[in-house]
C-alpha positions in Angstrom: -0.1 -0.1 -0.2 1.1 3.4 -0.8 1.7 6.4 1.2 -0.2 9.6 0.3 1.1 13.1 0.9 -1.6 15.7 1.4 -1.9 19.6 2.3 -4.7 20.1 4.9 -6.2 23.7 5.2 -8.1 24.9 8.3 -11.4 24.9 6.2 -10.8 20.9 6.1 -9.8 21.1 2.3 -7.2 19.0 1.2 -4.7 19.2 -1.5 -3.0 16.1 -3.0 0.9 16.6 -3.2 2.2 12.9 -4.4 2.1 9.2 -3.3 5.3 7.0 -2.6 5.3 3.4 -2.1 8.2 3.9 0.7 7.4 6.0 4.0 10.9 7.3 4.0 10.4 8.9 0.5 6.7 10.4 1.8 8.4 11.4 5.2 11.2 13.3 3.3 8.7 15.5 0.9 6.5 15.9 4.3 9.4 17.5 5.9 10.6 19.4 2.8 7.0 20.8 2.2 6.6 21.7 6.0 9.9 23.4 5.9 9.2 25.4 3.0 5.7 26.5 4.5 5.4 30.2 5.1 2.8 32.3 7.3 0.7 32.6 4.3 0.8 28.8 3.5 -1.7 28.2 6.8 -1.6 24.5 6.1 -0.5 21.3 7.4 1.2 18.3 5.8 -0.2 14.8 6.5 1.2 11.6 5.4 -1.6 8.7 5.1 -0.9 5.1 4.5 -3.9 3.6 2.5 -5.0 1.3 0.1 -6.1 4.2 -2.4 -6.3 7.8 -2.6 -10.2 7.8 -1.7 -9.3 6.0 1.4 -6.5 8.3 2.2 -8.6 11.4 1.8 -11.4 9.7 3.9 -8.9 9.0 6.7 -7.6 12.5 6.7 -11.1 14.1 6.8 -12.2 11.7 9.9 -12.1 13.6 13.0 -10.1 12.1 15.5 -11.1 11.6 19.4 -9.2 13.6 21.7 -6.6 11.9 24.1 -7.6 11.3 27.7 -5.4 13.2 29.5 -4.7 11.6 33.0 -5.3 13.4 36.3 -2.0 13.9 38.1 -2.2 12.2 41.9 -1.3 14.6 44.5 
């Protein structure tokens, strides 16, 4: 299964960048894209492992549950 790289904008719009067979290549592109992001860019870069682009887009747009924070014992 390939790794898909997308830009995710605040309005939940996504933009396909590229896909790769290896995680190392996808991670490298994601890091390079993040490094080139300016304040005007206003997007996040996501790498998604999926069967196809439709599944990758669905996974990116599916809201994730917030992690449960453990209370500290005093």
